[in-house]
N, C-alpha and C positions, 0 to 999 in steps of 0.2 A: 150224610153223616160223616164227619171227619174221623178217620181211623188213625190213631197215633201208633207208630211202629213199636213193636216190642223191644225189650232190652237186647234180645238176641239179634233182631234185625238191625238195630243201631250199631251193635258190635260188628256185625258182618259188613256194614258199610264203612266202618272205621271212624265213626262219629266221635269216639272217645279219645282219639289221639290229639293232644294239645301240642304246644311248642316246647322247646327245651326249657328246663327250669330257669336257666339264666335269662330267658327272654320274656318271662311272664309279666303281666300287669297285676300288681298287688290287689286291685279291686276285683279280680276274677276269683279270688280265694274261695268265695262261697260256692262256686261252681266246679271246684276241683276236688276229685275224690282222693287221689294219691299221686305219687310219681313213680315211674319205673324206668330204670336206665337213663336217668337224667331228663326224662320227658314227662310232662304233666299229663295225667289222665282225667278226663272230664267226667263228672258225676252224671251218669245217664238218667238217673231218676229225676234230677233237676232238669235235664234236657227234655224229658217227657212232659214234665209239668209246664215248663215255659213254652214248649212247642204247642201244647194244647191251648194255652192262653193266646199265643200269637196267631195260630190258625183261626181261632174263633174271631179274633179282631179282624183279620184279613177277610174272612167270610162275611162278617157283618158290614164292614166298610164297602165291600163289593156289592152287597145286597142293597145298600143305600145309594148305589150309583157312583161310589167313589172310584177314583183311578189310582192304581198302584204302578209306579214305574219300576221295572226290573233292571238292575244294573250289575253287570259282571264282565269286566274287560280282561281279566287274566286269562291266559291261553287255555287253561283246563276248564274254564267256566263259560267262555263266550258262546260256544255252539249250544251248550246245554241251556243256558239262559234264553238264547234266541228261540230255540225249539219250543220250550214250554211257555214262553211269553206269547208266541204266535198261537199255540194251542188254546190258550185262554183269552186270546184277543186283548192283550194288554200291552202298553208301550214298553220299549226296551232300548237299552244302550249296551252294546257289546264290543264296540271298536275303540272309541276314545271319548272320554267325557269332555265336552266343549265347555270351556269356562263361560259362565253366564247362563247355563241351561236353566237354572232356577232364578238366579239373581238378576238376569237381564233377558227375560223370556221373550220380550218383544223383538230383540235382535235375532234370537234363535228362530222365532216364528217367521221373520223376514227371510232367513236362510232356507227354511222349509218351503216357503212360498216360491222362492227362486228355483229350488229343486223340482217342485211340482210343475212349474211353468216349463222348465227345460224338458222334463219327461213328456209333457203334453205335446210340445212342439216336435219332439223326436217321434212320438207315436203318430202324429198327424202328417208327418213328412215335411213339415215346415222347414226343417233344418237342411233339407236336400238342396236348397238354393245356395248353400255355402260350399266352399272348396272342400276337397277331401280332407285336407289337413285341418281345416276349421271344424269339420264334422267329427274328426277324430278327437280334437280337443274338447268338443262338447261331450262326446261319449265318455271321455276320461273324467271330465268334471262331474257328469251324472253318476259315474261309478264311485267317485270319491265322496260325493254327497250322500249317496245311498248308504255307504258304510258309516257316515257320520250322523245323519239324521233320518235315515230310512225307517228306523225303528220307532221314531217319535213323530212320524209324519202326520198321524191323526190325533196327536195330543194337542188340543186347542187351548189348554190352560195348564198352570202349574199342577202337578199331581197332588193327590191328597195324602200320599205316603210314598216312600221309596224303599224298595227291597234291595239290600246291598249284600253281595256274597262276601267280599273281602274289604272290611272297613279301612284297613291299613293302606291298601292299594288305592282305594277311592277317596282319599282324604280331601280332595277338592270338592267332590260331590257332597261329602259329609259336612264340610264347612258351609257350603251353600245352603244345604238343608237346614242347618242350624240358624243361619241368618234369616231364612224365610219361614222358619218354624214348621217345616215339613217333617212329620214323624218318620223316623228311620226304623225299618224292620231289618234286622241283620243277624248274620251268623257271628256268635261271640266265641272266637278262639281265645286261647289263654294269654295272648299278647295284645289284646284289644281292651280299651277302656270301656266298660259297660255303661258308663254314664252318658256315652254318646248315643246310645240306642234306646229308643222308646219301647220297642218290642223285641225282646231278646230270645235267640235260639242258641244256647250253649252248644258249640259244635266245632269240630275240625272245619277249617275253611280252605283246605288245600287238596284233599283227596277227591278224585273224580267221582267215585261212588258216593261219597258223602254229599258232594255238591249236587249231584243228580237227584239223590233222595230228597234233599231239602228243597230244591227248586221245584221239583214235581209236587211236593206237598203244598207249597205256597200256591202254585198254579192251580192245583185241585181245589184249594180253599177259595180262590178267586172265582173259579168256574161254578162252584157250589153257590156262592153268593149271587152270581149272575142268574142262576136258575131260580133262586128265591125271589129275586127282583121281578 
């Protein structure tokens, strides 16, 4: 059963803090309660309502066997996104979005296969026949590929949806999702165009406490759906 946080819990996590009034996107007006000190305050009753809708969508998609890619490359989000994505066994990207991840998935799949081949050769000792410098170069390449594609290593097809922490930062991913018609689940801060998001969670997208709360909730919904499946 999905438990929606109380208004008090959302306040404690800082979910209500939007951006400065001067930076707002006019289409977020319906999700804004007021402004204080030149900063927009998000309407947390709207957050609760949209959160309920979104988490039910996530749970149901997961229950049908759908895959949701978690994306959060900003420094305050990356470790949180990785932790909860691993917890619910879903693919993630936390280092850098590789152009073509959705629009040229075959090329990304080839890169993943190369990464897997290198890891297998390293584990079997096959790379021991190379010089120390060459082995060091292979190790560096494996480490680099781990950060780039390690989180999507088991993603064999384009995801059924993508969960994005910061839509402004992940604009390339958002554009690719639109091209491939992959639904976006996203935190809607007051500087973001809501028309980009299929499943909206009105929320601060900068505070660590907020990010952790929201990512955990989405991950819990994924896990609940997996149990139902």
